[in-house]
TORTIMI-449127 format. One record per residue (C-alpha): x, y, z. Coordinates in steps of 0.02 Angstrom, whole numbers, always signed. Example, Ala and Ser with C-alpha at 12.3 -4.5 7.8 and 13.67 -1.06 7.14 Angstrom:
BEGIN
px | py | pz
+615 | -225 | +390 $
+684 | -53 | +357 $
// end
This chain:
BEGIN
px | py | pz
+2256 | -492 | -1911 $
+2335 | -322 | -1981 $
+2457 | -229 | -1893 $
+2498 | -26 | -1931 $
+2656 | +27 | -1891 $
+2689 | +226 | -1872 $
+2865 | +303 | -1923 $
+2890 | +491 | -1880 $
+3007 | +576 | -1950 $
+3187 | +595 | -1877 $
+3234 | +785 | -1835 $
+3231 | +915 | -1972 $
+3359 | +1034 | -2005 $
+3308 | +1225 | -1987 $
+3460 | +1311 | -2016 $
+3407 | +1387 | -2189 $
+3262 | +1503 | -2148 $
+3228 | +1519 | -2326 $
+3146 | +1327 | -2363 $
+2990 | +1272 | -2353 $
+2937 | +1159 | -2210 $
+2910 | +1035 | -2339 $
+3092 | +1067 | -2416 $
+3189 | +1039 | -2244 $
+3312 | +897 | -2238 $
+3364 | +806 | -2091 $
+3490 | +873 | -1963 $
+3640 | +784 | -1921 $
+3579 | +727 | -1763 $
+3423 | +672 | -1861 $
+3527 | +554 | -1973 $
+3612 | +494 | -1837 $
+3427 | +433 | -1742 $
+3363 | +370 | -1914 $
+3525 | +258 | -1922 $
+3483 | +184 | -1741 $
+3309 | +171 | -1785 $
+3366 | +67 | -1931 $
+3470 | -47 | -1808 $
+3325 | -76 | -1703 $
+3196 | -110 | -1858 $
+3353 | -244 | -1924 $
+3369 | -321 | -1749 $
+3173 | -337 | -1731 $
+3174 | -407 | -1932 $
+3032 | -279 | -1980 $
+2960 | -293 | -2153 $
+2790 | -246 | -2221 $
+2692 | -260 | -2365 $
+2676 | -79 | -2404 $
+2762 | +88 | -2351 $
+2644 | +255 | -2373 $
+2781 | +411 | -2363 $
+2746 | +591 | -2351 $
+2822 | +677 | -2486 $
+2938 | +803 | -2373 $
+3118 | +784 | -2364 $
+3156 | +723 | -2223 $
+2999 | +585 | -2225 $
+3102 | +531 | -2366 $
+3269 | +546 | -2318 $
+3215 | +439 | -2146 $
+3135 | +309 | -2246 $
+3294 | +299 | -2369 $
+3404 | +272 | -2209 $
+3296 | +139 | -2129 $
+3260 | +53 | -2296 $
+3458 | +41 | -2328 $
+3479 | -45 | -2172 $
+3341 | -180 | -2179 $
+3249 | -211 | -2365 $
+3065 | -176 | -2274 $
+2966 | -191 | -2430 $
+2970 | -173 | -2623 $
+2791 | -91 | -2613 $
+2833 | +112 | -2576 $
+2701 | +236 | -2613 $
+2744 | +425 | -2582 $
+2577 | +491 | -2534 $
+2553 | +678 | -2533 $
+2395 | +695 | -2402 $
+2499 | +633 | -2265 $
+2598 | +783 | -2267 $
+2499 | +904 | -2116 $
+2389 | +766 | -2109 $
+2252 | +775 | -1952 $
+2226 | +578 | -1885 $
+2049 | +585 | -1981 $
+2179 | +601 | -2145 $
+2286 | +445 | -2100 $
+2141 | +346 | -2042 $
+2046 | +380 | -2199 $
+2198 | +321 | -2304 $
+2246 | +171 | -2189 $
+2039 | +126 | -2216 $
+2046 | +143 | -2410 $
+2200 | -7 | -2418 $
+2162 | -170 | -2507 $
+2110 | -316 | -2384 $
+2255 | -400 | -2460 $
+2377 | -310 | -2359 $
+2400 | -376 | -2187 $
+2533 | -241 | -2130 $
+2562 | -55 | -2180 $
+2709 | +78 | -2119 $
+2658 | +250 | -2122 $
+2803 | +382 | -2113 $
+2738 | +550 | -2077 $
+2728 | +691 | -1951 $
+2648 | +741 | -1785 $
+2524 | +770 | -1724 $
+2429 | +650 | -1853 $
+2553 | +517 | -1816 $
+2523 | +519 | -1621 $
+2352 | +575 | -1627 $
+2318 | +417 | -1754 $
+2414 | +297 | -1631 $
+2281 | +388 | -1482 $
+2124 | +348 | -1581 $
+2151 | +177 | -1624 $
+2227 | +141 | -1457 $
+2093 | +240 | -1334 $
+1965 | +290 | -1454 $
+2001 | +450 | -1451 $
+2127 | +603 | -1504 $
+2117 | +705 | -1352 $
+2190 | +584 | -1216 $
+2385 | +509 | -1243 $
+2466 | +351 | -1182 $
+2630 | +439 | -1227 $
+2743 | +572 | -1117 $
+2796 | +622 | -1290 $
+2802 | +543 | -1482 $
+2967 | +635 | -1514 $
+3062 | +610 | -1709 $
+3112 | +452 | -1745 $
+2982 | +360 | -1655 $
+2925 | +183 | -1706 $
+2771 | +108 | -1650 $
+2670 | -29 | -1681 $
+2496 | -81 | -1680 $
+2387 | -264 | -1696 $
+2194 | -264 | -1735 $
+2090 | -391 | -1767 $
+2001 | -307 | -1910 $
+2003 | -429 | -2079 $
+1968 | -265 | -2171 $
+2053 | -115 | -2159 $
+1892 | -3 | -2206 $
+1834 | -58 | -2020 $
+1985 | +11 | -1935 $
+1899 | +133 | -1780 $
+1915 | +165 | -1620 $
+2007 | +68 | -1514 $
+2018 | -65 | -1624 $
+2202 | -85 | -1588 $
+2332 | -151 | -1464 $
+2497 | -105 | -1455 $
+2634 | -211 | -1512 $
+2810 | -120 | -1498 $
+2845 | +76 | -1442 $
+3011 | +118 | -1494 $
+3116 | +300 | -1488 $
+3293 | +352 | -1480 $
// end
């Protein structure tokens, strides 16, 4: 059994219009919601084998807040392909994981994160189980696949879905 955990970065700050999208930090509300998520993660004793994090400032800040409240993993990889990735790109990243890894957390962006969850749960990226997949969302999926390369349509079950 393998587990996939998807975390959408917390709310970003749009006050500095000169910043590139990738450089936007968290807003005050974003930091607050990341701390709420961190408390939830600590409550459920969440740990994982590896964290794959987008290189954007807001995802890095979200991850640092979470990791500061609960030691989630020691293996953290900043993956440039996660930034602005479509669900198919995220799926390719997951399929490339070693079969020795049993669970992974991916910290990234929408619409790719939501589309990936829908693909793994429903088999497509057009239908949705979510009325909203807001910033600071945390979803856990479980699959019976033994090898990440076999991850595909409707191959997962929902374990948890938390929103701030």
